[in-house]
TORKOL-4160 file (C-alpha; in steps of 0.2 Angstrom, whole numbers, padded with zeros to 4 digits, m for minus):
323
<pt num="1" X="m0224" Y="1051" Z="0204"/>
<pt num="2" X="m0219" Y="1037" Z="0193"/>
<pt num="3" X="m0232" Y="1026" Z="0190"/>
<pt num="4" X="m0232" Y="1008" Z="0182"/>
<pt num="5" X="m0247" Y="0997" Z="0175"/>
<pt num="6" X="m0240" Y="0982" Z="0177"/>
<pt num="7" X="m0246" Y="0973" Z="0161"/>
<pt num="8" X="m0237" Y="0971" Z="0147"/>
<pt num="9" X="m0234" Y="0983" Z="0133"/>
<pt num="10" X="m0236" Y="0978" Z="0112"/>
<pt num="11" X="m0229" Y="0992" Z="0101"/>
<pt num="12" X="m0241" Y="1004" Z="0091"/>
<pt num="13" X="m0233" Y="1017" Z="0080"/>
<pt num="14" X="m0236" Y="1033" Z="0089"/>
<pt num="15" X="m0220" Y="1042" Z="0087"/>
<pt num="16" X="m0217" Y="1047" Z="0107"/>
<pt num="17" X="m0197" Y="1049" Z="0113"/>
<pt num="18" X="m0204" Y="1040" Z="0131"/>
<pt num="19" X="m0212" Y="1021" Z="0128"/>
<pt num="20" X="m0231" Y="1021" Z="0132"/>
<pt num="21" X="m0240" Y="1007" Z="0140"/>
<pt num="22" X="m0255" Y="0997" Z="0131"/>
<pt num="23" X="m0270" Y="0998" Z="0146"/>
<pt num="24" X="m0275" Y="1016" Z="0153"/>
<pt num="25" X="m0271" Y="1031" Z="0139"/>
<pt num="26" X="m0283" Y="1041" Z="0149"/>
<pt num="27" X="m0281" Y="1036" Z="0167"/>
<pt num="28" X="m0265" Y="1028" Z="0171"/>
<pt num="29" X="m0253" Y="1030" Z="0155"/>
<pt num="30" X="m0238" Y="1021" Z="0159"/>
<pt num="31" X="m0222" Y="1018" Z="0146"/>
<pt num="32" X="m0220" Y="1000" Z="0137"/>
<pt num="33" X="m0213" Y="1003" Z="0119"/>
<pt num="34" X="m0211" Y="1015" Z="0108"/>
<pt num="35" X="m0227" Y="1019" Z="0099"/>
<pt num="36" X="m0228" Y="1028" Z="0082"/>
<pt num="37" X="m0243" Y="1032" Z="0070"/>
<pt num="38" X="m0240" Y="1026" Z="0052"/>
<pt num="39" X="m0236" Y="1042" Z="0039"/>
<pt num="40" X="m0226" Y="1039" Z="0020"/>
<pt num="41" X="m0214" Y="1050" Z="0017"/>
<pt num="42" X="m0221" Y="1060" Z="0006"/>
<pt num="43" X="m0235" Y="1063" Z="0022"/>
<pt num="44" X="m0219" Y="1067" Z="0030"/>
<pt num="45" X="m0212" Y="1080" Z="0019"/>
<pt num="46" X="m0229" Y="1088" Z="0018"/>
<pt num="47" X="m0232" Y="1088" Z="0038"/>
<pt num="48" X="m0213" Y="1096" Z="0040"/>
<pt num="49" X="m0216" Y="1110" Z="0026"/>
<pt num="50" X="m0235" Y="1113" Z="0037"/>
<pt num="51" X="m0228" Y="1116" Z="0054"/>
<pt num="52" X="m0214" Y="1128" Z="0046"/>
<pt num="53" X="m0230" Y="1138" Z="0038"/>
<pt num="54" X="m0240" Y="1137" Z="0054"/>
<pt num="55" X="m0236" Y="1137" Z="0076"/>
<pt num="56" X="m0238" Y="1120" Z="0084"/>
<pt num="57" X="m0251" Y="1121" Z="0096"/>
<pt num="58" X="m0256" Y="1108" Z="0107"/>
<pt num="59" X="m0273" Y="1103" Z="0112"/>
<pt num="60" X="m0279" Y="1107" Z="0131"/>
<pt num="61" X="m0283" Y="1092" Z="0142"/>
<pt num="62" X="m0302" Y="1088" Z="0146"/>
<pt num="63" X="m0307" Y="1097" Z="0161"/>
<pt num="64" X="m0311" Y="1085" Z="0172"/>
<pt num="65" X="m0303" Y="1066" Z="0175"/>
<pt num="66" X="m0318" Y="1057" Z="0171"/>
<pt num="67" X="m0320" Y="1063" Z="0153"/>
<pt num="68" X="m0300" Y="1062" Z="0149"/>
<pt num="69" X="m0302" Y="1045" Z="0154"/>
<pt num="70" X="m0313" Y="1041" Z="0141"/>
<pt num="71" X="m0305" Y="1051" Z="0130"/>
<pt num="72" X="m0290" Y="1041" Z="0132"/>
<pt num="73" X="m0299" Y="1024" Z="0131"/>
<pt num="74" X="m0308" Y="1029" Z="0115"/>
<pt num="75" X="m0290" Y="1034" Z="0109"/>
<pt num="76" X="m0281" Y="1016" Z="0116"/>
<pt num="77" X="m0295" Y="1007" Z="0105"/>
<pt num="78" X="m0294" Y="1016" Z="0091"/>
<pt num="79" X="m0273" Y="1010" Z="0094"/>
<pt num="80" X="m0279" Y="0993" Z="0095"/>
<pt num="81" X="m0289" Y="0992" Z="0079"/>
<pt num="82" X="m0279" Y="0982" Z="0067"/>
<pt num="83" X="m0278" Y="0980" Z="0048"/>
<pt num="84" X="m0282" Y="0966" Z="0039"/>
<pt num="85" X="m0262" Y="0961" Z="0037"/>
<pt num="86" X="m0261" Y="0965" Z="0056"/>
<pt num="87" X="m0254" Y="0980" Z="0056"/>
<pt num="88" X="m0256" Y="0994" Z="0069"/>
<pt num="89" X="m0269" Y="1007" Z="0054"/>
<pt num="90" X="m0273" Y="1025" Z="0058"/>
<pt num="91" X="m0275" Y="1038" Z="0046"/>
<pt num="92" X="m0261" Y="1050" Z="0043"/>
<pt num="93" X="m0265" Y="1067" Z="0039"/>
<pt num="94" X="m0260" Y="1076" Z="0022"/>
<pt num="95" X="m0266" Y="1071" Z="0005"/>
<pt num="96" X="m0266" Y="1053" Z="m0001"/>
<pt num="97" X="m0257" Y="1046" Z="m0014"/>
<pt num="98" X="m0264" Y="1031" Z="m0024"/>
<pt num="99" X="m0259" Y="1016" Z="m0013"/>
<pt num="100" X="m0265" Y="1026" Z="0001"/>
<pt num="101" X="m0280" Y="1027" Z="m0007"/>
<pt num="102" X="m0282" Y="1009" Z="m0008"/>
<pt num="103" X="m0278" Y="1001" Z="0008"/>
<pt num="104" X="m0277" Y="1017" Z="0020"/>
<pt num="105" X="m0261" Y="1012" Z="0029"/>
<pt num="106" X="m0243" Y="1014" Z="0029"/>
<pt num="107" X="m0228" Y="1005" Z="0037"/>
<pt num="108" X="m0223" Y="1011" Z="0051"/>
<pt num="109" X="m0211" Y="1024" Z="0055"/>
<pt num="110" X="m0202" Y="1033" Z="0069"/>
<pt num="111" X="m0206" Y="1052" Z="0062"/>
<pt num="112" X="m0219" Y="1063" Z="0063"/>
<pt num="113" X="m0224" Y="1082" Z="0061"/>
<pt num="114" X="m0227" Y="1085" Z="0080"/>
<pt num="115" X="m0216" Y="1071" Z="0090"/>
<pt num="116" X="m0210" Y="1081" Z="0108"/>
<pt num="117" X="m0196" Y="1073" Z="0116"/>
<pt num="118" X="m0202" Y="1067" Z="0136"/>
<pt num="119" X="m0183" Y="1066" Z="0146"/>
<pt num="120" X="m0182" Y="1061" Z="0161"/>
<pt num="121" X="m0178" Y="1071" Z="0175"/>
<pt num="122" X="m0157" Y="1074" Z="0173"/>
<pt num="123" X="m0148" Y="1064" Z="0187"/>
<pt num="124" X="m0140" Y="1083" Z="0196"/>
<pt num="125" X="m0159" Y="1089" Z="0197"/>
<pt num="126" X="m0163" Y="1076" Z="0205"/>
<pt num="127" X="m0171" Y="1074" Z="0224"/>
<pt num="128" X="m0162" Y="1057" Z="0235"/>
<pt num="129" X="m0174" Y="1048" Z="0243"/>
<pt num="130" X="m0161" Y="1048" Z="0259"/>
<pt num="131" X="m0153" Y="1064" Z="0271"/>
<pt num="132" X="m0134" Y="1060" Z="0267"/>
<pt num="133" X="m0129" Y="1073" Z="0279"/>
<pt num="134" X="m0141" Y="1063" Z="0296"/>
<pt num="135" X="m0134" Y="1046" Z="0287"/>
<pt num="136" X="m0114" Y="1052" Z="0288"/>
<pt num="137" X="m0119" Y="1057" Z="0306"/>
<pt num="138" X="m0127" Y="1039" Z="0309"/>
<pt num="139" X="m0111" Y="1031" Z="0303"/>
<pt num="140" X="m0097" Y="1044" Z="0310"/>
<pt num="141" X="m0106" Y="1037" Z="0326"/>
<pt num="142" X="m0105" Y="1017" Z="0325"/>
<pt num="143" X="m0088" Y="1020" Z="0322"/>
<pt num="144" X="m0083" Y="1026" Z="0304"/>
<pt num="145" X="m0070" Y="1039" Z="0303"/>
<pt num="146" X="m0080" Y="1054" Z="0290"/>
<pt num="147" X="m0069" Y="1049" Z="0274"/>
<pt num="148" X="m0078" Y="1032" Z="0277"/>
<pt num="149" X="m0096" Y="1037" Z="0280"/>
<pt num="150" X="m0095" Y="1049" Z="0264"/>
<pt num="151" X="m0090" Y="1034" Z="0254"/>
<pt num="152" X="m0104" Y="1024" Z="0260"/>
<pt num="153" X="m0114" Y="1035" Z="0259"/>
<pt num="154" X="m0107" Y="1041" Z="0238"/>
<pt num="155" X="m0111" Y="1022" Z="0239"/>
<pt num="156" X="m0127" Y="1023" Z="0243"/>
<pt num="157" X="m0133" Y="1040" Z="0232"/>
<pt num="158" X="m0124" Y="1030" Z="0218"/>
<pt num="159" X="m0135" Y="1014" Z="0221"/>
<pt num="160" X="m0151" Y="1023" Z="0222"/>
<pt num="161" X="m0146" Y="1035" Z="0205"/>
<pt num="162" X="m0144" Y="1015" Z="0198"/>
<pt num="163" X="m0160" Y="1011" Z="0204"/>
<pt num="164" X="m0171" Y="1026" Z="0199"/>
<pt num="165" X="m0164" Y="1024" Z="0183"/>
<pt num="166" X="m0170" Y="1005" Z="0180"/>
<pt num="167" X="m0185" Y="1012" Z="0187"/>
<pt num="168" X="m0186" Y="1027" Z="0175"/>
<pt num="169" X="m0184" Y="1014" Z="0161"/>
<pt num="170" X="m0200" Y="1006" Z="0166"/>
<pt num="171" X="m0212" Y="1019" Z="0173"/>
<pt num="172" X="m0217" Y="1036" Z="0168"/>
<pt num="173" X="m0221" Y="1054" Z="0180"/>
<pt num="174" X="m0236" Y="1064" Z="0180"/>
<pt num="175" X="m0231" Y="1077" Z="0168"/>
<pt num="176" X="m0224" Y="1064" Z="0156"/>
<pt num="177" X="m0238" Y="1056" Z="0158"/>
<pt num="178" X="m0252" Y="1072" Z="0151"/>
<pt num="179" X="m0239" Y="1076" Z="0142"/>
<pt num="180" X="m0240" Y="1061" Z="0132"/>
<pt num="181" X="m0258" Y="1061" Z="0132"/>
<pt num="182" X="m0260" Y="1079" Z="0124"/>
<pt num="183" X="m0248" Y="1073" Z="0111"/>
<pt num="184" X="m0261" Y="1057" Z="0110"/>
<pt num="185" X="m0276" Y="1069" Z="0109"/>
<pt num="186" X="m0270" Y="1080" Z="0097"/>
<pt num="187" X="m0263" Y="1068" Z="0083"/>
<pt num="188" X="m0282" Y="1060" Z="0086"/>
<pt num="189" X="m0289" Y="1077" Z="0083"/>
<pt num="190" X="m0279" Y="1077" Z="0069"/>
<pt num="191" X="m0284" Y="1060" Z="0061"/>
<pt num="192" X="m0300" Y="1064" Z="0065"/>
<pt num="193" X="m0298" Y="1079" Z="0052"/>
<pt num="194" X="m0291" Y="1068" Z="0040"/>
<pt num="195" X="m0306" Y="1056" Z="0041"/>
<pt num="196" X="m0316" Y="1070" Z="0038"/>
<pt num="197" X="m0307" Y="1077" Z="0023"/>
<pt num="198" X="m0306" Y="1060" Z="0016"/>
<pt num="199" X="m0324" Y="1057" Z="0015"/>
<pt num="200" X="m0327" Y="1072" Z="0010"/>
<pt num="201" X="m0314" Y="1071" Z="m0004"/>
<pt num="202" X="m0307" Y="1053" Z="m0009"/>
<pt num="203" X="m0324" Y="1047" Z="m0004"/>
<pt num="204" X="m0335" Y="1057" Z="m0016"/>
<pt num="205" X="m0322" Y="1054" Z="m0030"/>
<pt num="206" X="m0324" Y="1036" Z="m0026"/>
<pt num="207" X="m0345" Y="1040" Z="m0026"/>
<pt num="208" X="m0341" Y="1049" Z="m0044"/>
<pt num="209" X="m0330" Y="1035" Z="m0049"/>
<pt num="210" X="m0341" Y="1021" Z="m0044"/>
<pt num="211" X="m0357" Y="1033" Z="m0055"/>
<pt num="212" X="m0351" Y="1035" Z="m0067"/>
<pt num="213" X="m0344" Y="1016" Z="m0069"/>
<pt num="214" X="m0361" Y="1009" Z="m0065"/>
<pt num="215" X="m0366" Y="1021" Z="m0081"/>
<pt num="216" X="m0354" Y="1014" Z="m0091"/>
<pt num="217" X="m0360" Y="0997" Z="m0086"/>
<pt num="218" X="m0380" Y="1003" Z="m0090"/>
<pt num="219" X="m0372" Y="1007" Z="m0107"/>
<pt num="220" X="m0363" Y="0990" Z="m0109"/>
<pt num="221" X="m0379" Y="0981" Z="m0101"/>
<pt num="222" X="m0390" Y="0989" Z="m0113"/>
<pt num="223" X="m0377" Y="0987" Z="m0131"/>
<pt num="224" X="m0377" Y="0967" Z="m0125"/>
<pt num="225" X="m0397" Y="0968" Z="m0124"/>
<pt num="226" X="m0396" Y="0979" Z="m0139"/>
<pt num="227" X="m0385" Y="0961" Z="m0147"/>
<pt num="228" X="m0394" Y="0950" Z="m0141"/>
<pt num="229" X="m0410" Y="0955" Z="m0145"/>
<pt num="230" X="m0401" Y="0959" Z="m0164"/>
<pt num="231" X="m0394" Y="0941" Z="m0165"/>
<pt num="232" X="m0411" Y="0931" Z="m0157"/>
<pt num="233" X="m0420" Y="0940" Z="m0172"/>
<pt num="234" X="m0406" Y="0936" Z="m0188"/>
<pt num="235" X="m0406" Y="0919" Z="m0179"/>
<pt num="236" X="m0425" Y="0918" Z="m0180"/>
<pt num="237" X="m0427" Y="0925" Z="m0197"/>
<pt num="238" X="m0413" Y="0914" Z="m0205"/>
<pt num="239" X="m0420" Y="0897" Z="m0193"/>
<pt num="240" X="m0438" Y="0902" Z="m0201"/>
<pt num="241" X="m0432" Y="0905" Z="m0219"/>
<pt num="242" X="m0424" Y="0890" Z="m0218"/>
<pt num="243" X="m0438" Y="0878" Z="m0211"/>
<pt num="244" X="m0449" Y="0888" Z="m0227"/>
<pt num="245" X="m0436" Y="0880" Z="m0240"/>
<pt num="246" X="m0435" Y="0864" Z="m0230"/>
<pt num="247" X="m0455" Y="0864" Z="m0231"/>
<pt num="248" X="m0453" Y="0866" Z="m0250"/>
<pt num="249" X="m0440" Y="0854" Z="m0253"/>
<pt num="250" X="m0449" Y="0840" Z="m0245"/>
<pt num="251" X="m0465" Y="0847" Z="m0254"/>
<pt num="252" X="m0456" Y="0845" Z="m0272"/>
<pt num="253" X="m0448" Y="0830" Z="m0268"/>
<pt num="254" X="m0466" Y="0822" Z="m0261"/>
<pt num="255" X="m0472" Y="0828" Z="m0276"/>
<pt num="256" X="m0457" Y="0819" Z="m0286"/>
<pt num="257" X="m0462" Y="0803" Z="m0276"/>
<pt num="258" X="m0480" Y="0805" Z="m0283"/>
<pt num="259" X="m0476" Y="0809" Z="m0300"/>
<pt num="260" X="m0466" Y="0792" Z="m0299"/>
<pt num="261" X="m0477" Y="0782" Z="m0292"/>
<pt num="262" X="m0489" Y="0786" Z="m0305"/>
<pt num="263" X="m0477" Y="0784" Z="m0318"/>
<pt num="264" X="m0473" Y="0766" Z="m0312"/>
<pt num="265" X="m0490" Y="0760" Z="m0308"/>
<pt num="266" X="m0496" Y="0766" Z="m0327"/>
<pt num="267" X="m0480" Y="0758" Z="m0332"/>
<pt num="268" X="m0486" Y="0742" Z="m0322"/>
<pt num="269" X="m0502" Y="0742" Z="m0328"/>
<pt num="270" X="m0494" Y="0743" Z="m0346"/>
<pt num="271" X="m0484" Y="0729" Z="m0344"/>
<pt num="272" X="m0496" Y="0716" Z="m0336"/>
<pt num="273" X="m0507" Y="0720" Z="m0350"/>
<pt num="274" X="m0493" Y="0716" Z="m0362"/>
<pt num="275" X="m0487" Y="0702" Z="m0350"/>
<pt num="276" X="m0507" Y="0693" Z="m0354"/>
<pt num="277" X="m0508" Y="0696" Z="m0372"/>
<pt num="278" X="m0490" Y="0687" Z="m0372"/>
<pt num="279" X="m0500" Y="0674" Z="m0364"/>
<pt num="280" X="m0515" Y="0675" Z="m0373"/>
<pt num="281" X="m0504" Y="0674" Z="m0388"/>
<pt num="282" X="m0492" Y="0661" Z="m0382"/>
<pt num="283" X="m0507" Y="0649" Z="m0376"/>
<pt num="284" X="m0514" Y="0650" Z="m0395"/>
<pt num="285" X="m0498" Y="0645" Z="m0400"/>
<pt num="286" X="m0495" Y="0631" Z="m0391"/>
<pt num="287" X="m0513" Y="0625" Z="m0394"/>
<pt num="288" X="m0511" Y="0627" Z="m0413"/>
<pt num="289" X="m0495" Y="0617" Z="m0411"/>
<pt num="290" X="m0502" Y="0605" Z="m0400"/>
<pt num="291" X="m0516" Y="0601" Z="m0414"/>
<pt num="292" X="m0506" Y="0601" Z="m0428"/>
<pt num="293" X="m0492" Y="0587" Z="m0416"/>
<pt num="294" X="m0510" Y="0577" Z="m0417"/>
<pt num="295" X="m0511" Y="0577" Z="m0433"/>
<pt num="296" X="m0497" Y="0575" Z="m0439"/>
<pt num="297" X="m0497" Y="0561" Z="m0428"/>
<pt num="298" X="m0513" Y="0553" Z="m0433"/>
<pt num="299" X="m0505" Y="0554" Z="m0452"/>
<pt num="300" X="m0489" Y="0548" Z="m0446"/>
<pt num="301" X="m0500" Y="0531" Z="m0437"/>
<pt num="302" X="m0510" Y="0529" Z="m0456"/>
<pt num="303" X="m0497" Y="0530" Z="m0465"/>
<pt num="304" X="m0485" Y="0518" Z="m0454"/>
<pt num="305" X="m0501" Y="0506" Z="m0454"/>
<pt num="306" X="m0503" Y="0508" Z="m0472"/>
<pt num="307" X="m0485" Y="0503" Z="m0475"/>
<pt num="308" X="m0484" Y="0487" Z="m0463"/>
<pt num="309" X="m0500" Y="0478" Z="m0470"/>
<pt num="310" X="m0490" Y="0483" Z="m0490"/>
<pt num="311" X="m0476" Y="0476" Z="m0484"/>
<pt num="312" X="m0484" Y="0459" Z="m0475"/>
<pt num="313" X="m0495" Y="0459" Z="m0493"/>
<pt num="314" X="m0477" Y="0459" Z="m0503"/>
<pt num="315" X="m0472" Y="0445" Z="m0491"/>
<pt num="316" X="m0488" Y="0436" Z="m0493"/>
<pt num="317" X="m0486" Y="0435" Z="m0511"/>
<pt num="318" X="m0466" Y="0432" Z="m0513"/>
<pt num="319" X="m0470" Y="0418" Z="m0500"/>
<pt num="320" X="m0486" Y="0411" Z="m0511"/>
<pt num="321" X="m0474" Y="0413" Z="m0526"/>
<pt num="322" X="m0459" Y="0404" Z="m0519"/>
<pt num="323" X="m0472" Y="0390" Z="m0514"/>
């Protein structure tokens, strides 16, 4: 019995020949667009070789409908999960390459190692939804001859087949739904196994690499600490030596300054004493010169007075003589 969910469908990587619809993988899984699980070319080759070595096996569906619905909802939540880049993400099986170990997803592709073709019922095996013989007889009773009635019934049959083809393009049968669910469950089991293997192998390698990097970082940190301590000690020693040298230089300069000050004071005292002696000598010489000048002045005045009186006496003598 074909069923339809009536909701919009989105593309997701599953790799089925018939499209699957979105909301009810567990209960009602109708068709919408094709879904494909991501797989790179190396993973495809590995899976092809593995499928050639091992016979394909399809897991049985869950026993009751409730469990099957729960599994279907879990599968759809896994398919609906998106990566940060906006792609549908699911872990492919097989050994991961370096790029896959970093990103954990690949681009979508239509090939997979366990794809099963799900085709609709062939045209010759379909059952008509009405009795053609009874319709031919009914048309003959209403005035049509046998050829016309068969032509009309043939046209109705063609229209019915076209309508069924259109319906089959939009819907899926119950058997096809069960096959699709089983394929999905098989793929989910393989994903779960691959995740376990990845956690045991790749994650262990990542942990080992992280531990190695952590130990290397600790060594680098210890080396940096030792180098910093050594540089700090060297700088402290250089600073102390420079401080001692500056202190000694300052002491020497201060000592030289004190010596220069003492010498200057001594020379200043000597200079002052010499100046005092010179001043005393000058004063003495000035006093003696003043005394000499006074004595010379008195002598000069005396000689002048004598000269004047002599001249007067001569003048009086001549005056008396002439008179």
